[in-house]
C-alpha positions, -999 to 999 in steps of 0.1 A, spaced: 128 341 302 153 314 307 155 277 318 140 283 353 110 303 340 104 278 312 106 248 336 80 264 359 57 271 329 61 236 316 53 220 349 22 242 355 10 236 319 11 199 324 -4 201 360 -31 227 356 -46 222 391 -13 235 406 -5 271 413 30 284 420 39 317 436 73 332 433 88 363 450 95 391 425 128 400 442 142 428 463 162 447 436 138 476 429 154 501 452 161 536 437 132 530 413 151 503 394 130 488 366 135 455 348 146 441 381 123 411 385 144 380 388 139 345 372 118 324 378 94 352 388 94 361 351 75 329 342 41 333 326 20 308 346 31 316 381 20 345 403 49 369 408 45 387 441 58 422 450 58 437 485 39 466 501 44 483 534 26 467 564 5 484 591 7 496 627 34 480 648 49 464 617 59 498 604 91 515 614 92 552 621 85 574 590 70 546 569 37 551 550 10 524 552 -1 494 532 -13 512 501 23 519 493 47 496 475 79 489 494 109 507 479 129 475 474 102 455 456 114 445 422 98 461 392 91 450 356 90 447 327 104 413 316 128 413 286 99 402 263 79 432 276 54 413 298 41 430 330 55 418 363 51 415 393 15 403 391 2 414 425 14 430 457 10 419 493 24 431 527 61 424 530 77 453 548 78 443 577 62 410 586 63 395 621 67 357 622 84 328 639 122 333 641 141 301 648 173 305 669 199 278 662 216 285 695 186 279 716 161 251 722 124 256 728 123 293 718 88 307 718 69 340 721 84 365 746 71 358 781 62 394 787 40 395 756 60 423 739 67 417 703 99 430 686 99 463 669 98 464 631 130 448 618 139 434 652 137 400 670 128 388 705 130 352 716 112 331 690 98 361 670 114 378 641 103 409 621 118 409 586 112 424 551 112 411 516 90 399 487 98 365 502 75 376 531 48 389 508 47 356 488 36 333 516 10 359 525 -3 356 490 0 318 490 -21 316 522 -47 338 505 -47 315 474 -52 285 497 -83 301 512 -97 307 477 -90 270 469 -109 260 501 -138 283 490 -143 262 458 -136 228 474 -162 234 501 -188 246 476 -192 283 485 -196 292 448 -221 303 435 -243 308 465 -217 324 489 -226 297 515 -211 263 521 -228 237 500 -212 202 493 -232 197 461 -214 228 446 -179 216 455 -154 218 426 -117 215 421 -104 248 408 -76 251 383 -45 271 391 -56 296 365 -89 301 383 -72 308 416 -49 332 399 -78 349 382 -97 354 415 -67 369 432 -59 392 403 -95 403 397 -99 414 433 -66 432 436 -69 469 444 -51 500 432 -22 514 452 -9 549 457 28 547 449 62 536 461 73 547 496 109 557 490 112 573 524 121 607 512 93 608 486 64 588 470 71 577 435 38 575 416 24 542 404 -8 535 384 -26 502 377 -9 478 352 24 496 353 57 479 361 54 486 398 20 474 412 5 459 380 -29 445 392 -24 459 427 -27 447 463 -45 414 470 -79 418 488 -101 388 497 -132 410 504 -130 422 468 -123 387 454 -148 362 468 -186 364 471 -198 354 506 -233 359 518 -236 393 537 -198 395 541 -183 408 508 -187 437 484 -197 418 453 -212 389 434 -192 367 411 -196 347 379 -169 321 374 -162 300 343 -136 275 332 -138 268 295 -118 257 264 -118 276 231 -108 265 197 -87 290 176 -108 319 162 -138 312 185 -153 336 209 -174 331 241 -197 359 253 -210 364 289 -239 390 292 -246 406 326 -271 432 338 -263 454 368 -290 450 395 -295 450 432 -280 471 460 -246 456 468 -216 477 475 -202 470 440 -232 484 422 -211 508 402 -181 485 396 -177 458 370 -145 438 368 -135 409 346 -103 389 346 -91 363 322 -62 339 329 -49 310 310 -20 286 315 1 290 284 24 264 268 61 270 278 80 293 256 116 289 243 146 300 263 153 337 255 120 342 237 111 377 226 74 370 224 68 344 250 30 341 251 22 314 225 -16 312 227 -31 346 225 -66 350 241 -82 384 241 -106 400 267 -129 430 262 -161 444 277 -188 459 255 -215 482 269 -249 479 252 -275 506 245 -313 503 249 -316 486 216 -286 462 220 -262 484 201 -226 486 212 -220 521 228 -185 515 243 -157 489 241 -131 485 268 -98 467 265 -77 451 293 -47 462 313 -51 499 308 -48 496 270 -69 510 242 -64 478 221 -62 440 228 -32 428 249 -10 403 230 18 402 255 3 388 287 -17 357 297 -35 376 325 -59 403 314 -83 425 334 -109 451 325 -122 471 355 -149 497 351 -153 518 382 -183 541 377 -182 557 412 -181 594 417 -146 607 411 -134 579 389 -125 583 352 -155 561 344 -179 580 366 -215 571 358 -205 544 333 -217 514 355 -251 519 370 -283 500 377 -300 483 347 -269 487 324 -261 457 303 -226 446 293 -210 418 273 -178 402 285 -161 386 255 -132 361 254 -117 353 220 -91 327 210 -72 351 187 -41 332 178 -32 297 190 -2 274 184 -23 245 198 -58 234 186 -75 249 217 -68 267 250 -84 263 284 -90 295 304 -105 308 336 -127 339 338 -139 358 368 -166 385 365 -175 405 396 -201 431 401 -237 435 413 -263 412 396 -292 414 420 -275 411 454 -276 433 485 -250 453 505 -229 434 530 -234 438 567 -198 443 576 -187 478 587 -155 485 569 -156 523 574 -125 521 596 -105 500 572 -70 511 567 -77 510 529 -109 530 529 -91 563 525 -56 552 516 -63 540 481 -72 574 468 -58 582 434 -26 604 433 -47 633 418 -70 632 449 -41 629 473 -25 661 460 -54 681 474 -48 668 509 -24 685 533 10 668 537 3 660 574 -30 644 567 -15 626 537 10 609 561 -16 598 586 -44 586 563 -28 551 557 -24 546 595 -61 542 602 -70 509 618 -82 482 595 -110 456 600 -99 420 604 -123 401 583 -132 364 590 -142 346 558 -149 312 572 -159 319 608 
């Protein structure tokens, strides 16, 4: 955490409607950890790692988009924060390829795009976390449009609900909806990765799991932007209801824009907020408490925290989230260096809604996001081809 990271954090802390995204770097090859470069180590930005792409954007032998690209830089930071924050496709990405030696270059006249890693006329296929970052930035821009056009809370466009979201809210929405990944595609082998590790952290970005849109997404969302004084807690109570696709999933993500730390700090988060989820019994008693980022205690290192309870069959929390269950999502200002701290909170689940009408059974991610323990029971040949299934192209504002 040096001058560049501190400069980004200072700017974003003083301009909290802004969100900056930075490529994590391409130094993670050979399972090299602590390889995320500055300023991607900043607290208030989104640090983006790269996953494999899909279909024609894969070269021979590559696994699919539920695998982290081998080169994608890995955490932790020197002060032990988790980076990168999220993962997006970046190996390979087809885009415009300017040719300085030619004027008026455009798409190939025969309609054939270049192979993965190649170029033809005005098109170029290239890899890197610098490809994954604009993919994520474009996704964040859609989320910003969602709030500016008043899609929250109804899931339909409504000018009277328009709001200007903070950068922390955009970051929270992206990170809350991010999905688990299988591992690192090293070509000769798959290196295992689990959520909140130093490889995928919150996982791959997914709009369908991030925003609530009428009949088009898997969830309903509760969003809040609030400011807490030191030592004060805010509680959000939810009851699981309805028939939406997320009936057995409850996810909450807390993000705050932290004051800039000192160059070379060893404990860089200055305002420590804590997130936890409590499950209540029939008489309102606490029967379970869940902490963020895969921990069994509060997280005092990071300024982005998520608790995800997946109660579907086969998950570690099987049966934990079901209809009529009541939960409390609690945010506490545990230790502040300032008088108060603003935060953004996103809670997604099923609170009385209905299933979406989109058929996503052929999604490339439907089967390729299985856990490593599940994947071990599948034949090697099938394990290779699972990630290659065609995915659904979802239109959010059509």
